[in-house]
C-alpha positions in Angstrom: -32.6 42.7 -71.5 -33.7 45.9 -70.3 -30.4 46.4 -67.6 -31.7 50.1 -66.7 -35.1 48.1 -65.3 -33.3 44.9 -63.8 -31.1 47.6 -61.9 -34.4 50.0 -60.9 -36.3 47.0 -59.5 -33.1 45.2 -57.7 -32.6 48.6 -55.9 -36.1 49.0 -55.1 -35.9 45.6 -54.1 -32.9 46.3 -51.5 -34.9 49.5 -49.9 -37.5 47.1 -49.4 -35.2 44.4 -47.3 -33.2 47.4 -45.7 -36.5 49.0 -44.3 -37.9 45.2 -42.9 -34.2 43.6 -41.7 -32.6 46.9 -40.8 -28.8 46.8 -40.1 -28.8 42.9 -40.1 -28.8 43.2 -43.9 -25.2 42.6 -45.7 -24.8 42.5 -49.2 -21.6 41.9 -50.5 -20.8 44.3 -53.6 -18.9 47.3 -52.7 -21.0 49.8 -55.0 -24.4 48.4 -53.1 -22.3 48.5 -49.8 -21.6 52.3 -50.8 -25.0 53.2 -51.2 -26.2 51.1 -48.0 -23.8 53.2 -46.0 -25.3 56.6 -47.1 -28.8 55.1 -45.8 -27.0 53.5 -42.6 -26.1 57.2 -42.4 -29.0 58.6 -42.5 -30.5 56.1 -40.4 -27.2 56.8 -37.7 -28.3 60.3 -37.9 -32.2 59.8 -36.9 -31.1 57.6 -34.2 -29.0 59.8 -32.6 -31.5 62.4 -33.0 -34.0 60.0 -31.6 -31.9 59.0 -29.0 -30.9 63.2 -28.0 -34.7 63.6 -28.0 -35.0 60.4 -25.5 -32.4 62.1 -23.4 -34.1 66.0 -23.3 -37.3 63.5 -22.2 -35.9 62.0 -19.4 -33.8 65.3 -18.2 -37.7 67.0 -18.4 -39.2 64.0 -16.4 -36.1 64.2 -13.8 -37.1 68.3 -13.6 -40.3 67.9 -12.8 -39.4 65.1 -10.0 -37.5 67.2 -8.6 -40.2 69.7 -8.9 -42.9 66.8 -7.3 -40.9 66.4 -4.4 -40.6 69.8 -3.7 -44.1 70.6 -4.1 -44.3 67.6 -1.5 -41.7 69.2 0.5 -43.6 72.6 1.0 -47.3 70.7 1.3 -46.0 68.9 4.7 -44.6 72.4 6.6 -46.4 72.7 9.8 -45.4 76.3 10.0 -45.4 79.6 8.4 -42.0 80.1 8.8 -41.3 76.7 7.6 -43.2 76.9 4.5 -41.7 80.7 3.7 -38.3 79.0 4.0 -39.6 76.5 1.8 -40.8 78.7 -1.5 -39.3 81.4 -1.0 -37.0 81.2 -4.0 -40.2 80.2 -6.0 -39.8 80.6 -9.8 -42.8 79.1 -11.2 -44.5 82.6 -12.7 -42.8 85.2 -14.8 -43.0 87.6 -12.0 -40.5 85.4 -10.1 -37.6 86.7 -12.4 -38.2 90.8 -11.7 -38.9 90.6 -8.0 -36.7 91.9 -5.4 -38.4 90.6 -2.8 -40.3 87.7 -2.3 -43.5 88.9 -0.6 -45.2 86.5 1.5 -47.6 87.7 4.1 -47.1 89.4 7.5 -49.3 89.5 10.9 -50.5 87.0 13.9 -49.8 83.8 12.3 -53.0 82.9 14.8 -54.9 85.6 13.3 -59.0 84.7 13.6 -58.9 87.8 10.9 -57.1 87.2 7.5 -57.1 90.1 4.8 -56.3 88.8 1.3 -54.9 90.9 -1.5 -53.9 90.8 -5.2 -50.0 91.0 -5.7 -47.4 93.5 -4.0 -46.9 96.8 -5.8 -43.4 98.0 -6.0 -43.2 99.6 -2.1 -44.0 95.7 -1.3 -41.6 94.5 -3.6 -38.6 96.9 -2.1 -39.5 96.1 1.4 -40.8 92.8 1.7 -44.0 93.1 3.3 -47.4 93.3 2.0 -49.2 96.3 1.8 -46.7 99.0 3.2 -47.4 101.9 0.4 -50.8 104.3 0.1 -52.9 101.5 -0.2 -51.4 100.0 2.4 -52.0 102.8 4.6 -55.3 103.2 3.7 -56.2 99.5 5.0 -54.5 100.5 8.0 -57.1 102.7 8.8 -59.5 100.9 7.3 -58.7 97.8 9.8 -58.4 100.1 12.7 -62.0 101.4 11.8 -63.4 98.5 12.9 -61.4 98.1 16.7 -58.8 96.2 15.5 -55.0 96.4 15.2 -52.8 95.6 12.3 -50.7 93.5 13.8 -53.5 91.1 15.3 -54.7 90.1 11.6 -52.6 88.1 9.2 -52.2 90.1 5.5 -51.2 87.8 2.5 -51.5 88.5 -1.6 -52.8 85.8 -4.0 -49.3 87.0 -5.6 -46.4 86.3 -4.2 -44.0 88.8 -6.2 -44.9 92.1 -8.2 -46.0 92.2 -11.6 -44.1 94.6 -13.6 -45.9 98.4 -14.2 -48.3 97.0 -11.6 -50.2 94.5 -14.2 -53.3 92.7 -12.9 -52.6 89.2 -12.9 -54.1 86.7 -14.7 -55.8 83.4 -14.1 -52.7 81.6 -15.5 -50.0 83.7 -13.4 -52.1 83.8 -10.1 -53.1 80.0 -10.0 -49.0 79.5 -9.6 -49.3 80.9 -6.1 -52.7 80.0 -5.1 -51.9 76.5 -3.5 -49.2 79.0 -1.3 -51.9 81.1 -0.4 -54.2 77.7 0.2 -51.2 76.4 2.7 -51.1 79.9 4.6 -55.1 79.6 5.5 -54.8 75.7 6.1 -52.2 76.8 8.8 -53.5 80.2 9.9 -57.3 79.0 10.3 -58.7 82.4 9.7 -62.2 82.9 11.8 -63.5 84.8 8.8 -61.6 86.4 5.2 -62.0 89.7 3.9 -61.0 89.7 0.1 -59.3 93.0 -1.1 -60.8 93.0 -5.0 -61.2 91.3 -8.1 -58.1 88.7 -8.1 -58.2 87.1 -4.7 -62.4 87.2 -5.2 -61.9 85.0 -8.5 -59.2 82.8 -7.3 -60.5 81.6 -3.9 -64.8 81.2 -5.3 -64.4 81.2 -8.5 -63.7 83.0 -11.9 -67.3 84.2 -12.8 -67.9 85.8 -9.7 -67.5 89.7 -10.2 -66.2 92.2 -7.7 -68.6 95.3 -8.7 -72.0 93.2 -8.4 -71.3 90.9 -5.5 -68.8 93.2 -3.1 -70.3 92.8 0.5 -72.1 89.5 0.5 -71.2 86.6 3.0 -69.3 83.6 1.0 -68.0 80.9 2.7 -64.6 79.3 1.6 -64.0 75.8 3.0 -66.5 76.7 5.6 -65.0 80.1 6.7 -67.2 83.4 5.6 -65.5 85.3 3.6 -66.8 88.8 2.2 -65.0 90.6 -0.8 -64.7 94.0 -1.2 -62.9 96.3 -3.2 -58.6 96.7 -3.2 -57.6 99.6 -1.2 -55.9 100.9 -4.1 -59.1 100.9 -6.3 -60.8 103.5 -3.4 -57.4 105.7 -4.0 -58.6 106.3 -7.3 -61.9 106.2 -6.7 -62.7 107.7 -2.9 -66.8 107.6 -3.5 -66.3 104.1 -3.0 -64.8 104.2 0.5 -68.7 104.3 1.7 -69.3 100.9 0.3 -66.3 99.4 1.9 -67.2 100.4 5.4 -70.4 99.1 4.9 -68.4 95.7 4.1 -66.0 95.7 6.9 -69.0 96.7 9.3 -70.4 93.4 8.5 -67.2 91.7 8.8 -66.8 93.2 11.9 -70.4 92.2 12.9 -70.0 88.2 12.1 -66.7 88.4 13.8 -68.3 89.8 17.4 -71.3 87.1 16.5 -68.9 84.4 16.0 -67.3 85.1 20.1 -70.9 85.6 21.1 -71.9 81.4 19.9 -68.4 80.8 21.4 
C-alpha cells in the first residue's frame, strides 16, 4: 500500500472538511489536531484582521455621520453669525491646516450688492478679513467709483482659508468651501453680484466658463444678475485691464439702478 499517497489523500480530504465545516470539525488525533491548530491560528489571524477592518469601517461611518450632523447643523443657520460660528473651525480642505484665520466675509448682512473673490491672501490671513491688502485697497476704490460705500456691500471669497504660496485653488479644493458661500448668498439675498476672477466664475456658473472671453456679460445665478470681471490682483499686474473692469462695474451700477426704478 502506498502510505504516502494515502496520507496525501487523507490530508486533502481533511483540508476539504476543514474548508466546509470550519470550527465545527474535530479530529481526535494529536498529530492531525496539531496541524489543524496551525490552520486555526491562520484562520484566527484572518478573523482578527477582518474584525479590525470592520471596526475601522464602523469608525469611518461614525466619523461620516458626525460630519453629516455638523453639515446639517450649519445648513439650518438663520444668520451669518450663526453659520460663521458653526464652520469657523472647518478642516475639510488642506488650506485649513496652514491658515492663521478663517476668512468668512465682511459687510452689510442685508447687502443688495455682493462681491465674491477667489481666496484670502497673506494679508487677509493675518487679519481675518477679506480684501485688506493692495488688491483690497484697489477694490475699495472700484466700489466707490460707482457710488457705493464698502460697508454697504458684502464681500466674501469662494475659499475661506489662505492657500499656501497664493496658489490658485483648483476644483477639488474650492468645492469644499462652495456650500458655505452658497449659504451666505441664501442668507444675504443680494440683488446683484460681482464675481472677481475665474475661480468664482467657474464655481458658481460652471467650470466651462472663461473669464477672459466672457467678462462683462450678464449671467444669472438663481435669478440674481451676476457679472464676472477681472480680479483686482490681476489689475495690479496688468493695469491696462482696469478700463475693462471700469466698463463692467458701470454695467453693474446700471442694472442696480434699473432694478431700483422698477421697484
